[in-house]
Biopython code that builds the backbone (N, CA, C, O; Angstrom):
import numpy as np
from Bio.PDB.StructureBuilder import StructureBuilder

atoms = [
    (1, "UNK", "N", (1.742, 23.076, 8.401)),
    (1, "UNK", "CA", (2.184, 22.320, 9.553)),
    (1, "UNK", "C", (3.089, 21.190, 9.072)),
    (1, "UNK", "O", (2.777, 20.513, 8.092)),
    (2, "UNK", "N", (4.191, 20.992, 9.752)),
    (2, "UNK", "CA", (5.104, 19.912, 9.413)),
    (2, "UNK", "C", (4.642, 18.627, 10.065)),
    (2, "UNK", "O", (4.212, 18.607, 11.218)),
    (3, "UNK", "N", (4.739, 17.566, 9.307)),
    (3, "UNK", "CA", (4.386, 16.252, 9.824)),
    (3, "UNK", "C", (5.647, 15.413, 9.876)),
    (3, "UNK", "O", (6.376, 15.328, 8.888)),
    (4, "UNK", "N", (5.910, 14.803, 10.997)),
    (4, "UNK", "CA", (7.083, 13.964, 11.141)),
    (4, "UNK", "C", (6.669, 12.507, 11.173)),
    (4, "UNK", "O", (5.637, 12.150, 11.741)),
    (5, "UNK", "N", (7.479, 11.684, 10.562)),
    (5, "UNK", "CA", (7.225, 10.248, 10.529)),
    (5, "UNK", "C", (8.126, 9.578, 11.551)),
    (5, "UNK", "O", (9.353, 9.628, 11.454)),
    (6, "UNK", "N", (7.503, 8.961, 12.513)),
    (6, "UNK", "CA", (8.249, 8.201, 13.512)),
    (6, "UNK", "C", (7.972, 6.737, 13.272)),
    (6, "UNK", "O", (6.821, 6.301, 13.304)),
    (7, "UNK", "N", (9.013, 5.983, 13.034)),
    (7, "UNK", "CA", (8.855, 4.556, 12.799)),
    (7, "UNK", "C", (9.058, 3.840, 14.120)),
    (7, "UNK", "O", (10.120, 3.924, 14.737)),
    (8, "UNK", "N", (8.036, 3.144, 14.535)),
    (8, "UNK", "CA", (8.119, 2.434, 15.791)),
    (8, "UNK", "C", (8.334, 0.940, 15.585)),
    (8, "UNK", "O", (8.158, 0.145, 16.508)),
    (9, "UNK", "N", (8.713, 0.568, 14.378)),
    (9, "UNK", "CA", (9.008, -0.821, 14.072)),
    (9, "UNK", "C", (10.035, -0.883, 12.957)),
    (9, "UNK", "O", (10.358, 0.134, 12.342)),
    (10, "UNK", "N", (10.540, -2.063, 12.701)),
    (10, "UNK", "CA", (11.551, -2.252, 11.657)),
    (10, "UNK", "C", (10.891, -2.498, 10.311)),
    (10, "UNK", "O", (9.802, -3.068, 10.237)),
    (11, "UNK", "N", (11.557, -2.064, 9.249)),
    (11, "UNK", "CA", (11.095, -2.272, 7.881)),
    (11, "UNK", "C", (12.247, -2.744, 7.018)),
    (11, "UNK", "O", (13.399, -2.380, 7.254)),
    (12, "UNK", "N", (11.937, -3.552, 6.020)),
    (12, "UNK", "CA", (12.889, -3.802, 4.941)),
    (12, "UNK", "C", (12.875, -2.549, 4.085)),
    (12, "UNK", "O", (11.808, -2.001, 3.811)),
    (13, "UNK", "N", (14.020, -2.096, 3.666)),
    (13, "UNK", "CA", (14.103, -0.911, 2.826)),
    (13, "UNK", "C", (14.727, -1.301, 1.503)),
    (13, "UNK", "O", (15.838, -1.830, 1.461)),
    (14, "UNK", "N", (14.005, -1.037, 0.413)),
    (14, "UNK", "CA", (14.513, -1.312, -0.920)),
    (14, "UNK", "C", (14.695, -0.009, -1.674)),
    (14, "UNK", "O", (13.778, 0.810, -1.748)),
    (15, "UNK", "N", (15.882, 0.181, -2.232)),
    (15, "UNK", "CA", (16.184, 1.379, -3.012)),
    (15, "UNK", "C", (16.660, 0.971, -4.395)),
    (15, "UNK", "O", (17.607, 0.196, -4.531)),
    (16, "UNK", "N", (16.003, 1.494, -5.419)),
    (16, "UNK", "CA", (16.406, 1.226, -6.793)),
    (16, "UNK", "C", (16.951, 2.495, -7.418)),
    (16, "UNK", "O", (16.349, 3.562, -7.293)),
    (17, "UNK", "N", (18.085, 2.386, -8.087)),
    (17, "UNK", "CA", (18.740, 3.562, -8.648)),
    (17, "UNK", "C", (18.851, 3.527, -10.172)),
    (17, "UNK", "O", (19.562, 4.342, -10.760)),
    (18, "UNK", "N", (18.158, 2.598, -10.809)),
    (18, "UNK", "CA", (18.328, 2.434, -12.254)),
    (18, "UNK", "C", (17.154, 2.956, -13.072)),
    (18, "UNK", "O", (16.931, 2.489, -14.189)),
    (19, "UNK", "N", (16.406, 3.905, -12.543)),
    (19, "UNK", "CA", (15.239, 4.428, -13.256)),
    (19, "UNK", "C", (15.657, 5.477, -14.287)),
    (19, "UNK", "O", (16.281, 6.481, -13.945)),
    (20, "UNK", "N", (15.310, 5.237, -15.534)),
    (20, "UNK", "CA", (15.638, 6.196, -16.590)),
    (20, "UNK", "C", (14.377, 6.770, -17.235)),
    (20, "UNK", "O", (14.469, 7.634, -18.107)),
    (21, "UNK", "N", (13.191, 6.297, -16.812)),
    (21, "UNK", "CA", (11.952, 6.727, -17.463)),
    (21, "UNK", "C", (11.241, 7.870, -16.741)),
    (21, "UNK", "O", (10.169, 8.296, -17.173)),
    (22, "UNK", "N", (11.819, 8.370, -15.653)),
    (22, "UNK", "CA", (11.243, 9.507, -14.953)),
    (22, "UNK", "C", (10.136, 9.173, -13.970)),
    (22, "UNK", "O", (9.637, 10.072, -13.295)),
    (23, "UNK", "N", (9.735, 7.922, -13.865)),
    (23, "UNK", "CA", (8.687, 7.537, -12.928)),
    (23, "UNK", "C", (9.253, 7.425, -11.514)),
    (23, "UNK", "O", (10.371, 6.949, -11.316)),
    (24, "UNK", "N", (8.471, 7.866, -10.545)),
    (24, "UNK", "CA", (8.826, 7.681, -9.146)),
    (24, "UNK", "C", (7.978, 6.533, -8.613)),
    (24, "UNK", "O", (6.762, 6.659, -8.465)),
    (25, "UNK", "N", (8.621, 5.434, -8.332)),
    (25, "UNK", "CA", (7.916, 4.235, -7.868)),
    (25, "UNK", "C", (8.087, 4.094, -6.361)),
    (25, "UNK", "O", (9.204, 4.104, -5.845)),
    (26, "UNK", "N", (6.960, 3.963, -5.666)),
    (26, "UNK", "CA", (6.962, 3.794, -4.220)),
    (26, "UNK", "C", (5.974, 2.694, -3.875)),
    (26, "UNK", "O", (4.826, 2.719, -4.319)),
    (27, "UNK", "N", (6.419, 1.733, -3.086)),
    (27, "UNK", "CA", (5.527, 0.672, -2.615)),
    (27, "UNK", "C", (5.725, 0.534, -1.115)),
    (27, "UNK", "O", (6.850, 0.430, -0.626)),
    (28, "UNK", "N", (4.605, 0.534, -0.392)),
    (28, "UNK", "CA", (4.642, 0.363, 1.055)),
    (28, "UNK", "C", (3.863, -0.890, 1.413)),
    (28, "UNK", "O", (2.729, -1.080, 0.974)),
    (29, "UNK", "N", (4.483, -1.737, 2.212)),
    (29, "UNK", "CA", (3.835, -2.945, 2.701)),
    (29, "UNK", "C", (3.919, -2.994, 4.211)),
    (29, "UNK", "O", (4.481, -2.099, 4.842)),
    (30, "UNK", "N", (3.363, -4.032, 4.782)),
    (30, "UNK", "CA", (3.336, -4.188, 6.231)),
    (30, "UNK", "C", (4.745, -4.166, 6.828)),
    (30, "UNK", "O", (4.960, -3.593, 7.896)),
    (31, "UNK", "N", (5.699, -4.786, 6.140)),
    (31, "UNK", "CA", (7.058, -4.893, 6.671)),
    (31, "UNK", "C", (8.108, -4.269, 5.774)),
    (31, "UNK", "O", (9.302, -4.461, 6.006)),
    (32, "UNK", "N", (7.700, -3.526, 4.757)),
    (32, "UNK", "CA", (8.705, -3.003, 3.836)),
    (32, "UNK", "C", (8.318, -1.661, 3.242)),
    (32, "UNK", "O", (7.147, -1.280, 3.206)),
    (33, "UNK", "N", (9.347, -0.953, 2.774)),
    (33, "UNK", "CA", (9.208, 0.293, 2.026)),
    (33, "UNK", "C", (10.164, 0.191, 0.843)),
    (33, "UNK", "O", (11.353, -0.072, 1.018)),
    (34, "UNK", "N", (9.634, 0.402, -0.365)),
    (34, "UNK", "CA", (10.439, 0.293, -1.581)),
    (34, "UNK", "C", (10.363, 1.610, -2.341)),
    (34, "UNK", "O", (9.277, 2.154, -2.541)),
    (35, "UNK", "N", (11.503, 2.117, -2.759)),
    (35, "UNK", "CA", (11.553, 3.400, -3.445)),
    (35, "UNK", "C", (12.425, 3.293, -4.695)),
    (35, "UNK", "O", (13.522, 2.736, -4.660)),
    (36, "UNK", "N", (11.913, 3.839, -5.798)),
    (36, "UNK", "CA", (12.697, 3.988, -7.012)),
    (36, "UNK", "C", (12.863, 2.723, -7.829)),
    (36, "UNK", "O", (12.169, 1.725, -7.634)),
    (37, "UNK", "N", (13.804, 2.803, -8.743)),
    (37, "UNK", "CA", (14.111, 1.688, -9.621)),
    (37, "UNK", "C", (13.307, 1.717, -10.909)),
    (37, "UNK", "O", (12.270, 2.373, -11.007)),
    (38, "UNK", "N", (13.810, 0.997, -11.878)),
    (38, "UNK", "CA", (13.080, 0.811, -13.134)),
    (38, "UNK", "C", (11.865, -0.064, -12.853)),
    (38, "UNK", "O", (11.720, -0.599, -11.754)),
    (39, "UNK", "N", (11.005, -0.206, -13.832)),
    (39, "UNK", "CA", (9.832, -1.056, -13.667)),
    (39, "UNK", "C", (10.256, -2.481, -13.291)),
    (39, "UNK", "O", (9.674, -3.098, -12.399)),
    (40, "UNK", "N", (11.270, -2.986, -13.977)),
    (40, "UNK", "CA", (11.751, -4.343, -13.714)),
    (40, "UNK", "C", (12.350, -4.462, -12.306)),
    (40, "UNK", "O", (12.024, -5.389, -11.566)),
    (41, "UNK", "N", (13.218, -3.527, -11.947)),
    (41, "UNK", "CA", (13.867, -3.562, -10.633)),
    (41, "UNK", "C", (12.840, -3.426, -9.518)),
    (41, "UNK", "O", (12.890, -4.169, -8.537)),
    (42, "UNK", "N", (11.922, -2.500, -9.654)),
    (42, "UNK", "CA", (10.915, -2.295, -8.616)),
    (42, "UNK", "C", (10.039, -3.546, -8.478)),
    (42, "UNK", "O", (9.668, -3.933, -7.369)),
    (43, "UNK", "N", (9.721, -4.161, -9.591)),
    (43, "UNK", "CA", (8.944, -5.399, -9.560)),
    (43, "UNK", "C", (9.668, -6.513, -8.815)),
    (43, "UNK", "O", (9.053, -7.250, -8.045)),
    (44, "UNK", "N", (10.983, -6.639, -9.044)),
    (44, "UNK", "CA", (11.784, -7.640, -8.320)),
    (44, "UNK", "C", (11.820, -7.342, -6.826)),
    (44, "UNK", "O", (11.717, -8.249, -6.001)),
    (45, "UNK", "N", (11.968, -6.061, -6.484)),
    (45, "UNK", "CA", (11.978, -5.687, -5.073)),
    (45, "UNK", "C", (10.629, -6.040, -4.430)),
    (45, "UNK", "O", (10.590, -6.558, -3.314)),
    (46, "UNK", "N", (9.530, -5.760, -5.133)),
    (46, "UNK", "CA", (8.204, -6.085, -4.613)),
    (46, "UNK", "C", (8.066, -7.583, -4.378)),
    (46, "UNK", "O", (7.622, -8.018, -3.315)),
    (47, "UNK", "N", (8.446, -8.354, -5.364)),
    (47, "UNK", "CA", (8.334, -9.809, -5.279)),
    (47, "UNK", "C", (9.105, -10.357, -4.078)),
    (47, "UNK", "O", (8.587, -11.176, -3.319)),
    (48, "UNK", "N", (10.323, -9.907, -3.916)),
    (48, "UNK", "CA", (11.159, -10.419, -2.832)),
    (48, "UNK", "C", (10.690, -9.927, -1.464)),
    (48, "UNK", "O", (10.746, -10.669, -0.483)),
    (49, "UNK", "N", (10.233, -8.690, -1.397)),
    (49, "UNK", "CA", (9.725, -8.166, -0.126)),
    (49, "UNK", "C", (8.458, -8.905, 0.298)),
    (49, "UNK", "O", (8.269, -9.191, 1.481)),
    (50, "UNK", "N", (7.597, -9.213, -0.657)),
    (50, "UNK", "CA", (6.374, -9.965, -0.352)),
    (50, "UNK", "C", (6.719, -11.376, 0.103)),
    (50, "UNK", "O", (6.134, -11.878, 1.063)),
    (51, "UNK", "N", (7.657, -12.017, -0.572)),
    (51, "UNK", "CA", (8.089, -13.368, -0.155)),
    (51, "UNK", "C", (8.693, -13.333, 1.244)),
    (51, "UNK", "O", (8.451, -14.235, 2.046)),
    (52, "UNK", "N", (9.473, -12.303, 1.540)),
    (52, "UNK", "CA", (10.066, -12.160, 2.866)),
    (52, "UNK", "C", (8.954, -12.047, 3.916)),
    (52, "UNK", "O", (9.014, -12.695, 4.961)),
    (53, "UNK", "N", (7.956, -11.231, 3.636)),
    (53, "UNK", "CA", (6.828, -11.049, 4.543)),
    (53, "UNK", "C", (6.078, -12.358, 4.756)),
    (53, "UNK", "O", (5.665, -12.666, 5.874)),
    (54, "UNK", "N", (5.903, -13.128, 3.682)),
    (54, "UNK", "CA", (5.227, -14.428, 3.800)),
    (54, "UNK", "C", (6.010, -15.377, 4.707)),
    (54, "UNK", "O", (5.416, -16.105, 5.502)),
    (55, "UNK", "N", (7.337, -15.372, 4.592)),
    (55, "UNK", "CA", (8.179, -16.222, 5.448)),
    (55, "UNK", "C", (8.035, -15.809, 6.917)),
    (55, "UNK", "O", (7.998, -16.660, 7.806)),
    (56, "UNK", "N", (7.953, -14.495, 7.165)),
    (56, "UNK", "CA", (7.747, -14.028, 8.537)),
    (56, "UNK", "C", (6.404, -14.519, 9.088)),
    (56, "UNK", "O", (6.309, -14.936, 10.242)),
    (57, "UNK", "N", (5.373, -14.464, 8.245)),
    (57, "UNK", "CA", (4.044, -14.925, 8.679)),
    (57, "UNK", "C", (4.065, -16.406, 9.029)),
    (57, "UNK", "O", (3.446, -16.827, 10.005)),
    (58, "UNK", "N", (4.779, -17.194, 8.231)),
    (58, "UNK", "CA", (4.895, -18.629, 8.514)),
    (58, "UNK", "C", (5.553, -18.846, 9.877)),
    (58, "UNK", "O", (5.157, -19.738, 10.626)),
    (59, "UNK", "N", (6.556, -18.029, 10.193)),
    (59, "UNK", "CA", (7.245, -18.135, 11.479)),
    (59, "UNK", "C", (6.444, -17.496, 12.615)),
    (59, "UNK", "O", (6.773, -17.658, 13.790)),
    (60, "UNK", "N", (5.389, -16.768, 12.245)),
    (60, "UNK", "CA", (4.562, -16.020, 13.216)),
    (60, "UNK", "C", (5.407, -15.036, 14.015)),
    (60, "UNK", "O", (5.291, -14.921, 15.235)),
    (61, "UNK", "N", (6.271, -14.323, 13.269)),
    (61, "UNK", "CA", (7.149, -13.325, 13.877)),
    (61, "UNK", "C", (7.130, -12.049, 13.044)),
    (61, "UNK", "O", (6.711, -12.049, 11.886)),
    (62, "UNK", "N", (7.593, -10.962, 13.658)),
    (62, "UNK", "CA", (7.782, -9.705, 12.937)),
    (62, "UNK", "C", (9.280, -9.496, 12.738)),
    (62, "UNK", "O", (10.096, -10.245, 13.275)),
    (63, "UNK", "N", (9.632, -8.481, 11.970)),
    (63, "UNK", "CA", (11.046, -8.155, 11.783)),
    (63, "UNK", "C", (11.722, -7.855, 13.116)),
    (63, "UNK", "O", (12.893, -8.183, 13.308)),
    (64, "UNK", "N", (10.995, -7.241, 14.025)),
    (64, "UNK", "CA", (11.562, -6.908, 15.329)),
    (64, "UNK", "C", (11.812, -8.141, 16.193)),
    (64, "UNK", "O", (12.568, -8.069, 17.162)),
    (65, "UNK", "N", (11.201, -9.250, 15.865)),
    (65, "UNK", "CA", (11.289, -10.448, 16.697)),
    (65, "UNK", "C", (12.281, -11.499, 16.198)),
    (65, "UNK", "O", (12.567, -12.463, 16.908)),
    (66, "UNK", "N", (12.804, -11.323, 14.992)),
    (66, "UNK", "CA", (13.730, -12.333, 14.473)),
    (66, "UNK", "C", (15.169, -11.945, 14.785)),
    (66, "UNK", "O", (15.502, -10.769, 14.935)),
    (67, "UNK", "N", (16.007, -12.967, 14.877)),
    (67, "UNK", "CA", (17.432, -12.740, 15.121)),
    (67, "UNK", "C", (18.111, -12.338, 13.805)),
    (67, "UNK", "O", (17.530, -12.444, 12.724)),
    (68, "UNK", "N", (19.334, -11.885, 13.931)),
    (68, "UNK", "CA", (20.124, -11.554, 12.740)),
    (68, "UNK", "C", (20.280, -12.783, 11.856)),
    (68, "UNK", "O", (20.162, -12.691, 10.634)),
    (69, "UNK", "N", (20.547, -13.937, 12.473)),
    (69, "UNK", "CA", (20.718, -15.181, 11.713)),
    (69, "UNK", "C", (19.423, -15.527, 10.968)),
    (69, "UNK", "O", (19.475, -15.911, 9.799)),
    (70, "UNK", "N", (18.262, -15.397, 11.627)),
    (70, "UNK", "CA", (16.986, -15.672, 10.957)),
    (70, "UNK", "C", (16.769, -14.706, 9.795)),
    (70, "UNK", "O", (16.299, -15.103, 8.729)),
    (71, "UNK", "N", (17.117, -13.424, 10.009)),
    (71, "UNK", "CA", (16.980, -12.431, 8.951)),
    (71, "UNK", "C", (17.803, -12.834, 7.730)),
    (71, "UNK", "O", (17.309, -12.812, 6.602)),
    (72, "UNK", "N", (19.047, -13.197, 7.965)),
    (72, "UNK", "CA", (19.940, -13.583, 6.871)),
    (72, "UNK", "C", (19.409, -14.821, 6.153)),
    (72, "UNK", "O", (19.401, -14.874, 4.923)),
    (73, "UNK", "N", (18.967, -15.814, 6.921)),
    (73, "UNK", "CA", (18.439, -17.048, 6.323)),
    (73, "UNK", "C", (17.211, -16.777, 5.455)),
    (73, "UNK", "O", (17.103, -17.291, 4.341)),
    (74, "UNK", "N", (16.292, -15.967, 5.972)),
    (74, "UNK", "CA", (15.089, -15.642, 5.194)),
    (74, "UNK", "C", (15.476, -14.848, 3.948)),
    (74, "UNK", "O", (14.995, -15.132, 2.852)),
    (75, "UNK", "N", (16.342, -13.856, 4.119)),
    (75, "UNK", "CA", (16.767, -13.029, 2.985)),
    (75, "UNK", "C", (17.362, -13.888, 1.878)),
    (75, "UNK", "O", (17.010, -13.727, 0.710)),
    (76, "UNK", "N", (18.250, -14.789, 2.234)),
    (76, "UNK", "CA", (18.871, -15.661, 1.226)),
    (76, "UNK", "C", (17.836, -16.572, 0.579)),
    (76, "UNK", "O", (17.923, -16.849, -0.617)),
    (77, "UNK", "N", (16.861, -17.041, 1.347)),
    (77, "UNK", "CA", (15.863, -17.963, 0.800)),
    (77, "UNK", "C", (14.937, -17.298, -0.217)),
    (77, "UNK", "O", (14.342, -17.981, -1.051)),
    (78, "UNK", "N", (14.812, -15.964, -0.153)),
    (78, "UNK", "CA", (13.950, -15.262, -1.110)),
    (78, "UNK", "C", (14.750, -14.539, -2.193)),
    (78, "UNK", "O", (14.181, -13.816, -3.012)),
    (79, "UNK", "N", (16.070, -14.735, -2.193)),
    (79, "UNK", "CA", (16.895, -14.169, -3.258)),
    (79, "UNK", "C", (17.495, -12.811, -2.969)),
    (79, "UNK", "O", (17.959, -12.133, -3.886)),
    (80, "UNK", "N", (17.495, -12.396, -1.707)),
    (80, "UNK", "CA", (18.123, -11.127, -1.347)),
    (80, "UNK", "C", (19.568, -11.374, -0.936)),
    (80, "UNK", "O", (19.883, -12.380, -0.300)),
    (81, "UNK", "N", (20.437, -10.448, -1.306)),
    (81, "UNK", "CA", (21.815, -10.551, -0.840)),
    (81, "UNK", "C", (21.953, -9.666, 0.396)),
    (81, "UNK", "O", (21.405, -8.566, 0.456)),
    (82, "UNK", "N", (22.684, -10.161, 1.362)),
    (82, "UNK", "CA", (22.845, -9.450, 2.625)),
    (82, "UNK", "C", (24.323, -9.284, 2.906)),
    (82, "UNK", "O", (25.102, -10.228, 2.779)),
    (83, "UNK", "N", (24.696, -8.094, 3.284)),
    (83, "UNK", "CA", (26.074, -7.817, 3.654)),
    (83, "UNK", "C", (26.098, -7.529, 5.148)),
    (83, "UNK", "O", (25.476, -6.575, 5.618)),
    (84, "UNK", "N", (26.815, -8.355, 5.883)),
    (84, "UNK", "CA", (26.909, -8.190, 7.330)),
    (84, "UNK", "C", (28.327, -7.768, 7.663)),
    (84, "UNK", "O", (29.281, -8.467, 7.319)),
    (85, "UNK", "N", (28.479, -6.618, 8.337)),
    (85, "UNK", "CA", (29.832, -6.183, 8.685)),
    (85, "UNK", "C", (30.474, -7.146, 9.668)),
    (85, "UNK", "O", (29.822, -7.663, 10.575)),
    (86, "UNK", "N", (31.758, -7.373, 9.471)),
    (86, "UNK", "CA", (32.500, -8.238, 10.388)),
    (86, "UNK", "C", (32.862, -7.427, 11.618)),
    (86, "UNK", "O", (33.176, -6.240, 11.530)),
    (87, "UNK", "N", (32.813, -8.084, 12.759)),
    (87, "UNK", "CA", (33.165, -7.373, 13.983)),
    (87, "UNK", "C", (34.665, -7.108, 13.990)),
    (87, "UNK", "O", (35.463, -7.934, 13.547)),
    (88, "UNK", "N", (35.023, -5.954, 14.496)),
    (88, "UNK", "CA", (36.434, -5.569, 14.550)),
    (88, "UNK", "C", (37.004, -5.982, 15.893)),
    (88, "UNK", "O", (36.409, -5.730, 16.941)),
    (89, "UNK", "N", (38.163, -6.619, 15.847)),
    (89, "UNK", "CA", (38.863, -6.991, 17.069)),
    (89, "UNK", "C", (39.891, -5.921, 17.359)),
    (89, "UNK", "O", (40.630, -5.493, 16.472)),
    (90, "UNK", "N", (39.931, -5.497, 18.601)),
    (90, "UNK", "CA", (40.899, -4.461, 18.976)),
    (90, "UNK", "C", (42.252, -5.094, 19.250)),
    (90, "UNK", "O", (42.382, -6.012, 20.060)),
    (91, "UNK", "N", (43.249, -4.581, 18.557)),
    (91, "UNK", "CA", (44.627, -5.009, 18.770)),
    (91, "UNK", "C", (45.438, -3.753, 19.033)),
    (91, "UNK", "O", (45.424, -2.814, 18.237)),
    (92, "UNK", "N", (46.123, -3.744, 20.119)),
    (92, "UNK", "CA", (46.966, -2.596, 20.462)),
    (92, "UNK", "C", (46.196, -1.277, 20.392)),
    (92, "UNK", "O", (46.709, -0.264, 19.917)),
    (93, "UNK", "N", (44.962, -1.315, 20.873)),
    (93, "UNK", "CA", (44.169, -0.092, 20.982)),
    (93, "UNK", "C", (43.534, 0.384, 19.701)),
    (93, "UNK", "O", (43.054, 1.517, 19.666)),
    (94, "UNK", "N", (43.499, -0.405, 18.643)),
    (94, "UNK", "CA", (42.942, 0.120, 17.415)),
    (94, "UNK", "C", (42.191, -0.891, 16.595)),
    (94, "UNK", "O", (42.282, -2.090, 16.859)),
    (95, "UNK", "N", (41.463, -0.449, 15.623)),
    (95, "UNK", "CA", (40.553, -1.172, 14.757)),
    (95, "UNK", "C", (41.040, -2.412, 14.077)),
    (95, "UNK", "O", (41.458, -3.356, 14.747)),
    (96, "UNK", "N", (41.002, -2.446, 12.765)),
    (96, "UNK", "CA", (41.264, -3.651, 11.995)),
    (96, "UNK", "C", (42.764, -3.888, 11.788)),
    (96, "UNK", "O", (43.604, -3.162, 12.320)),
    (97, "UNK", "N", (43.074, -4.919, 11.002)),
    (97, "UNK", "CA", (44.476, -5.306, 10.798)),
    (97, "UNK", "C", (45.293, -4.241, 10.077)),
    (97, "UNK", "O", (46.523, -4.284, 10.098)),
    (98, "UNK", "N", (44.614, -3.278, 9.434)),
    (98, "UNK", "CA", (45.317, -2.202, 8.742)),
    (98, "UNK", "C", (45.487, -0.961, 9.620)),
    (98, "UNK", "O", (45.974, 0.077, 9.173)),
    (99, "UNK", "N", (45.077, -1.098, 10.870)),
    (99, "UNK", "CA", (45.236, 0.031, 11.794)),
    (99, "UNK", "C", (44.155, 1.077, 11.682)),
    (99, "UNK", "O", (44.312, 2.179, 12.208)),
    (100, "UNK", "N", (43.064, 0.767, 11.014)),
    (100, "UNK", "CA", (41.984, 1.738, 10.846)),
    (100, "UNK", "C", (40.947, 1.592, 11.932)),
    (100, "UNK", "O", (39.962, 2.332, 11.948)),
]
sb = StructureBuilder()
sb.init_structure("model")
sb.init_model(0)
sb.init_chain("A")
sb.init_seg("    ")
for serial, (resi, resn, name, xyz) in enumerate(atoms, 1):
    if name == "N":
        sb.init_residue(resn, " ", resi, " ")
    sb.init_atom(name, np.array(xyz, "f"), 0.0, 1.0, " ", f" {name:<3s}", serial, name[0])
structure = sb.get_structure()
């Protein structure tokens, strides 16, 4: 029988791609899922995800309840880098300044 996973809430997702020792590292927390990475990388992801979760608890909010700005602020405070896409303004019917 196939089992499907339906996520009914938001999670932080951590992906590590620097594993050379053949170990498959997976950590699941209340607000996060971490996959892969070397021992060092996975440990850093765990540390930062736990700190992020602690900050949410202090605010008494879940990931689903915080704004984008709050997410970015918390992420930066625990050492995570966040890339936020810039909104595209339509000029003459098309995307960015390069016409894409």
